[in-house]
matplotlib code that plots the C-alpha trace (Angstrom):
import matplotlib.pyplot as plt

x = [-156.4, -155.6, -151.9, -152.1, -153.8, -151.2, -148.3, -149.8, -150.1, -146.6, -145.2, -146.9, -145.6, -142.1, -142.0, -143.3, -140.6, -138.0, -139.1, -139.0, -135.6, -134.1, -135.2, -133.6, -130.4, -130.3, -130.7, -127.8, -125.6, -126.3, -126.8, -124.3, -121.8, -121.1, -120.5, -118.1, -116.2, -116.9, -115.6, -116.3, -116.7, -119.3, -120.0, -120.9, -117.6, -115.7, -117.7, -116.6, -112.9, -113.3, -115.2, -112.1, -110.0, -112.6, -114.9, -118.1, -120.1, -120.3, -124.0, -123.2, -120.3, -122.5, -125.2, -122.8, -121.1, -124.3, -125.9, -122.9, -123.0, -126.8, -126.3, -123.5, -125.8, -128.4, -125.7, -124.4, -127.6, -130.2, -133.9, -132.8, -131.4, -133.6, -136.4, -136.0, -132.3, -133.0, -135.8, -133.6, -130.6, -132.5, -133.8, -130.5, -128.7, -130.9, -131.7, -128.4, -128.4, -132.0, -130.9, -127.9, -130.3, -132.9, -131.0, -127.4, -124.9, -121.6, -120.6, -121.7, -125.0, -123.4, -119.9, -120.2, -118.5, -118.9, -122.7, -122.9, -120.8, -123.4, -126.2, -124.0, -123.6, -127.0, -129.3, -127.7, -127.1, -130.8, -131.8, -129.4, -130.8, -134.3, -133.2, -131.3, -134.2, -136.6, -134.2, -132.9, -129.9, -129.0, -127.0, -123.5, -120.8, -123.5, -123.7, -119.9, -120.2, -122.9, -120.6, -117.6, -119.6, -120.7, -117.3, -114.7, -113.9, -112.8, -113.8, -116.4, -116.5, -112.8, -112.6, -115.3, -113.7, -110.3, -111.9, -113.6, -110.2, -108.6, -111.3, -110.7, -106.9, -107.6, -109.7, -106.6, -104.5, -107.0, -108.4, -106.6, -105.9, -108.9, -111.3, -109.6, -110.0, -113.6, -114.1, -112.4, -114.6, -117.6, -116.4, -116.0, -119.3, -121.4, -121.6, -122.3, -125.2, -126.6, -126.5, -128.0, -130.8, -131.7, -131.9, -134.2, -136.5, -137.0, -137.2, -140.1, -141.2, -141.4, -143.9, -143.9, -147.0, -147.7, -151.2, -154.2, -156.9, -155.5, -158.8, -159.1, -155.4, -155.6, -158.8, -157.2, -154.1, -156.1, -159.1, -157.8, -154.1, -154.7, -151.8, -151.6, -150.6, -149.5, -151.0, -149.9, -150.2, -147.4, -146.8, -145.3, -142.1, -142.6, -146.3, -147.0, -150.0, -151.3, -150.5, -151.1, -148.3, -149.1, -146.5, -146.8, -144.7, -145.7, -144.4, -143.3, -146.6, -148.7, -146.3, -147.0, -150.8, -150.7, -148.5, -150.9, -153.9, -152.4, -151.3, -154.9, -156.9, -154.7, -152.0, -151.1, -149.8, -146.1, -144.6, -141.2, -140.4, -137.5, -136.3, -135.9, -134.8, -135.2, -138.8, -139.6, -143.3, -146.7, -147.3, -143.6, -141.1, -140.0, -143.5, -144.1]
y = [85.8, 82.4, 83.0, 86.3, 84.7, 81.9, 84.5, 86.5, 83.5, 82.4, 85.9, 85.8, 82.3, 83.3, 86.3, 84.3, 81.7, 84.5, 85.9, 82.5, 81.6, 85.0, 84.5, 81.0, 82.5, 85.3, 82.7, 80.6, 83.6, 85.5, 82.7, 80.1, 81.8, 85.1, 83.9, 81.2, 83.4, 80.9, 82.8, 80.6, 83.1, 85.6, 89.0, 87.6, 85.8, 89.0, 90.9, 88.5, 89.0, 92.8, 93.0, 91.6, 94.4, 97.2, 98.5, 97.7, 94.5, 91.9, 92.8, 96.5, 95.7, 93.1, 95.8, 98.5, 96.3, 94.8, 98.2, 99.5, 96.5, 96.9, 100.6, 99.6, 97.1, 99.8, 102.1, 99.5, 97.8, 100.5, 99.4, 96.0, 95.1, 92.4, 93.2, 89.7, 90.2, 93.7, 92.3, 89.4, 91.6, 94.1, 91.3, 89.5, 92.8, 94.3, 90.9, 90.5, 94.1, 93.8, 90.5, 92.3, 94.9, 92.6, 89.3, 90.3, 87.5, 87.4, 84.0, 80.7, 79.2, 75.9, 74.5, 72.2, 74.0, 71.0, 71.0, 74.8, 74.5, 72.1, 74.6, 77.5, 75.6, 74.0, 76.9, 79.5, 76.8, 75.7, 79.4, 79.9, 76.8, 78.2, 81.5, 79.8, 77.5, 80.4, 82.4, 84.9, 85.4, 86.8, 89.7, 90.2, 88.5, 87.5, 91.2, 91.3, 88.3, 90.0, 93.0, 90.9, 89.0, 92.2, 94.0, 91.3, 87.8, 86.6, 83.1, 84.2, 80.8, 80.8, 84.4, 84.0, 80.8, 82.4, 85.3, 82.8, 81.1, 84.5, 85.1, 81.7, 82.3, 85.7, 83.9, 81.8, 84.9, 87.1, 84.4, 81.0, 77.9, 76.0, 78.7, 78.8, 75.0, 75.1, 77.8, 75.8, 72.8, 75.1, 76.5, 73.0, 71.7, 74.8, 74.2, 70.5, 71.2, 73.8, 71.4, 68.6, 70.8, 72.1, 68.6, 67.4, 70.5, 69.7, 66.0, 64.4, 60.9, 59.8, 56.9, 54.4, 52.2, 49.2, 47.8, 46.3, 48.7, 52.3, 54.3, 54.0, 54.9, 57.8, 59.1, 58.9, 60.9, 63.6, 63.9, 63.0, 64.2, 67.0, 66.0, 65.1, 61.8, 60.4, 57.2, 55.0, 51.4, 48.9, 45.2, 42.8, 41.2, 37.8, 36.9, 39.7, 40.9, 44.4, 46.6, 50.3, 52.4, 55.4, 58.1, 60.7, 62.9, 63.5, 65.2, 62.9, 62.8, 62.3, 59.5, 57.6, 58.0, 56.7, 53.8, 52.8, 53.2, 50.9, 48.3, 48.2, 48.4, 47.0, 44.8, 43.2, 46.5, 46.9, 50.2, 51.7, 54.8, 57.1, 60.1, 63.3, 66.7, 68.8, 69.0, 72.0, 72.6, 73.5, 72.4, 72.2, 75.0, 77.1, 77.5, 80.8]
z = [68.6, 70.1, 69.6, 71.4, 74.4, 74.4, 74.2, 77.0, 79.3, 78.3, 79.3, 82.7, 83.3, 82.4, 84.7, 87.5, 86.9, 86.7, 90.0, 91.8, 90.2, 91.1, 94.8, 94.7, 93.3, 95.9, 98.7, 97.3, 96.9, 100.2, 102.7, 101.4, 98.9, 100.7, 104.3, 103.2, 100.7, 97.9, 94.9, 92.0, 89.2, 88.1, 89.6, 93.0, 93.2, 92.2, 94.8, 97.6, 96.7, 96.4, 99.7, 101.5, 100.1, 100.5, 103.2, 101.3, 101.7, 99.0, 98.5, 97.9, 95.5, 93.7, 93.3, 92.0, 89.4, 88.1, 87.8, 86.0, 83.6, 83.1, 82.2, 79.8, 78.2, 77.5, 76.2, 73.8, 72.7, 73.4, 73.2, 71.9, 75.3, 76.8, 79.1, 80.7, 81.4, 82.9, 85.2, 86.4, 86.9, 89.1, 91.3, 91.6, 92.2, 94.9, 96.6, 98.5, 99.6, 101.0, 102.7, 104.3, 105.8, 107.2, 107.8, 108.6, 108.8, 110.7, 109.5, 107.8, 108.7, 109.8, 110.5, 107.5, 104.5, 102.1, 102.8, 102.3, 99.1, 97.7, 98.3, 97.0, 93.8, 93.4, 94.1, 91.7, 89.1, 89.2, 88.8, 85.9, 84.2, 84.5, 83.0, 80.1, 79.4, 79.1, 76.9, 79.5, 81.7, 85.1, 83.6, 85.1, 83.1, 80.5, 79.6, 79.2, 76.9, 74.8, 74.3, 73.5, 70.9, 69.3, 69.0, 69.0, 67.7, 71.1, 72.1, 74.7, 76.5, 77.0, 78.0, 80.7, 82.0, 82.3, 84.2, 86.5, 87.1, 87.9, 90.5, 92.1, 92.2, 93.8, 96.4, 97.3, 97.7, 99.5, 101.8, 102.0, 100.0, 101.5, 100.3, 96.9, 96.6, 97.6, 95.0, 92.3, 93.0, 92.8, 89.4, 88.0, 89.3, 88.4, 84.6, 85.1, 87.4, 85.0, 82.1, 84.0, 85.4, 82.0, 80.6, 83.5, 83.1, 79.5, 79.8, 77.9, 77.0, 73.3, 73.0, 70.1, 70.7, 68.5, 68.9, 67.2, 68.4, 68.4, 68.8, 72.6, 73.1, 70.7, 72.3, 75.8, 74.5, 72.8, 75.1, 78.6, 78.3, 75.8, 73.5, 69.9, 68.3, 64.9, 63.7, 60.8, 59.6, 59.7, 59.2, 61.6, 60.3, 61.8, 61.2, 58.6, 60.6, 60.1, 63.1, 64.0, 65.3, 67.5, 68.1, 70.9, 73.1, 76.7, 79.8, 82.6, 84.6, 81.5, 80.4, 83.7, 83.2, 79.6, 80.5, 83.3, 80.9, 78.2, 80.7, 82.1, 78.9, 76.2, 77.8, 74.4, 73.1, 72.6, 74.1, 73.5, 75.6, 74.9, 76.9, 75.0, 76.4, 73.3, 72.0, 69.9, 69.0, 70.3, 73.8, 74.6, 73.7, 70.8, 69.5, 67.6]

ax = plt.figure().add_subplot(projection="3d")
ax.plot(x, y, z, "-o")
ax.set_aspect("equal")
plt.show()
């Protein structure tokens, strides 16, 4: 029963995060990527190039291609095709089209292309990191990757990277070298920003506390912070005195609270704090 309640709350949390992240991605694509013709890969990048060769807007082309890939995903995978990916794909596909209707743009927001490139990279990359961290994707080329993985032995990462490079080269030919170079920078920076964002989202603090009186510290961790701890006895190598070691893993804000508590109430305790971005277990991620 408790697990069902936890799972239900987790599902609600995830779909709220998917909605917020999708809106952030749409803002980055529509207000910063589309007007500047930044074509650094993905369906949105392809849409920008194709819009210059066709009468349709990037938003409409993005919608058509994503819907076609979504339909293809259902044809190939059937009911096994992810609900999360479907929900995100719909939001990201219809978002730019809605923006084109209510907030039409005839050019970039500013005359600072480097500044706009930063937002065009950072906002969608942050959203993608949220999706990946919660076990979902924004559809598009990810659906192509899923199909390639099922039916071929093609190196998916290489195939997608080559397709992104092709889109960047196309931007050079369709627009100009400057736009192509901006797109190349965006392509190279995108994966770095995604990786760094995922690591920071998951960042936790691993505490090793060596003390003489563990009970107040353990009580603070379990009762005030709502986290667990592991306690075991040890012996100091220098004076051979018996010590107690307390191990716990906390989120960043909780880590600050525990550190301040120990400094105030047990200043003789020895604390070693290690950053960790991959914690799997109850209270963190990967708990089933």
